[in-house]
C-alpha positions, 0 to 999 in steps of 0.5 A: 517544464516542471522544476525537476526538468520533467516535461509538464504533463498534458491534461484535459482541462474542464471548461467548468473550472475557474481559471484559478482551478485550471491553473492548480491542475496543471500545477498538480500535474506537474508536481506529480511529474517531478515526483515521479522523476525522483521516483525513477531515481529511487529518491524516496525523499525527493519523490515525497516532497512535491507529492506532499505538495500535490496532495492538498491540491488534489483534495481541493481539486476533488471538492471543485469537480464534486468528483466525490471519488478518485476515479470519478476524478480521474474521469472527469479530468482525464489526466495522463497521471491517473490519482488512483495510481498515484495514491498508492505511489504516495504511501510507498514513498512516504514509508521509504522516506520515513526509513531515512527521516522519521518525520515522514512517518508523521506526514504519512499518518497525516495523509493516511488519515485524510485519505481514510476520512475521505475515501475509505469507500473508494477501493476496498483493497486500497483502503485495507493497504492504507490501513495497514500503512497507517498502523505501520507508521505509527508502530515505527514511531513506537505508538504501539498502543494505537496500532493495537487499538486500530486493528482490534476495531478493524478486525472487530468489524471484519474478523476474516481480513486475513491481511489484517492479522498479517499487518498487525503481527508484522508491526511486532515482527518486522515494524516495531522497534521492539520486536515481539515475537511471541505477540506476533505469533499469537496474532497470526494464530488468532487470525488462523482461528477465525472460520473463513478467514481470507488469505489463510495461506499468506497467514500460514506463510507468514508464521512459516517465516517466524518459526524459520527465523527462530530455528523451530524446525518441527513446527515449520516443517508442519506448516509446509505440509499443511500449505502444501496439502491446502494449495490456494486456488483463488478466483485469479489462479483457479488452478492453485499455480504458483504465483509466477506461473499464474495466467495474466488477465487483461482488462481492456478498460483498465489503465495500465498504472504508470511505473517508472521504478525498476521492476522487481522480482516477485521472490526478490526482497521488497525495497521498502525495507520490511525484509519480506518478499516483494509478492508478500508485501508491497508486490501484493 
């Protein structure tokens, strides 16, 4: 039984592990279970404490297994709580906890840097989201010089990264203590000017939010007309249906992430405090 009263998770322990490593694996799983118990209670700080203790244990276990990647670790150890699903939950909890105690933004920076140093090739989307989180953690600490340096570097390597332009703009729209809507708009326009930029409809949607907030009705109307004309057709939504009407695809090999928190509607405000719709933020 874990300290929080959440039952310990059953794991398939590797025979090749040392006795010490086997014990650490069980403790790691117990810490994850404890954190998810707090997650279920919407207690971000309570979830972060055991999860931050679990993170260095996880890195040691990765080295012990020689797994090289998070997914290979999950395959080798076959835990009930998949680490590949836990990592984004840790990042989200660090953000939510930081909104109440800024010291967790510093912890988020350490976590994000360690993740990117070791696992940036793990998953393209997860890496992009961790990069955005890293920049936002710095932004909340008013270290905007680092934010700009990060995005200049990342976008010079991949200028078509649409959510990179959005993330950079968001730092001056939602995340920064000193809001700079002019700079936020310039960054979105820069993104739209990039040939073949990905997720251009999402950039336009964010620009629309910015115009609506400022009462710039004519410019907002032009964006709405453009969005209506350029209905996005993604691989998982080839008919350009609205988000809530897209056809679900079931992938047999993929294990459903464990989520104990209440389900959030796609058009409801995101619980992370960003003031964005869930579908445009953590629900992406």
